[in-house]
C-alpha positions in Angstrom: -0.4 0.4 0.0 1.1 3.3 -0.7 1.0 6.2 1.8 -1.2 7.6 4.3 -5.4 8.1 2.8 -8.9 8.0 4.0 -11.9 6.6 0.7 -15.0 6.5 2.2 -17.7 5.7 -0.8 -21.1 6.4 1.3 -23.7 5.1 -0.7 -27.1 6.0 -1.3 -30.0 3.4 -2.5 -33.5 3.2 -3.3 -35.4 0.9 -4.5 -39.1 0.0 -6.3 -41.1 1.1 -9.2 -41.0 5.1 -8.4 -37.6 5.1 -7.2 -36.6 7.6 -10.0 -39.0 10.2 -8.9 -36.0 10.9 -6.4 -33.7 10.8 -8.4 -34.7 15.0 -9.1 -34.5 15.5 -5.0 -30.5 13.8 -5.3 -29.4 15.6 -8.0 -28.7 19.1 -7.5 -27.0 17.6 -4.0 -23.8 16.6 -7.1 -23.8 19.2 -9.1 -23.7 19.9 -12.8 -21.8 16.6 -13.6 -23.0 13.0 -13.6 -21.9 9.2 -14.7 -24.0 6.7 -15.3 -21.9 3.4 -14.9 -24.1 0.4 -16.3 -23.7 -3.2 -16.9 -23.9 -6.1 -19.7 -27.3 -3.7 -21.2 -30.4 -5.0 -19.3 -30.8 -1.5 -18.2 -31.0 -0.7 -21.7 -32.8 -3.1 -22.3 -36.0 -2.6 -19.5 -36.2 1.4 -20.7 -34.6 2.7 -17.3 -31.1 4.2 -19.4 -33.6 6.1 -21.0 -36.2 7.7 -18.6 -32.8 8.1 -16.2 -31.8 9.6 -18.9 -34.6 12.3 -20.3 -34.7 13.0 -16.3 -31.0 14.6 -16.1 -31.8 16.1 -19.7 -34.8 17.7 -18.0 -33.0 19.2 -14.8 -30.9 21.2 -16.4 
């Protein structure tokens, strides 16, 4: 291990069919830039990716 450091990874998760409605509450806390990270592609197949991108664009 190189040197001394501190690492914190606070994570807040929302579950359920209406969990995307909380995105508008959370987005302003993090500034104007966000990074979407997803896996194999089911997020695009089930439409969640497009919905999240729409919400992000509307929040600008």
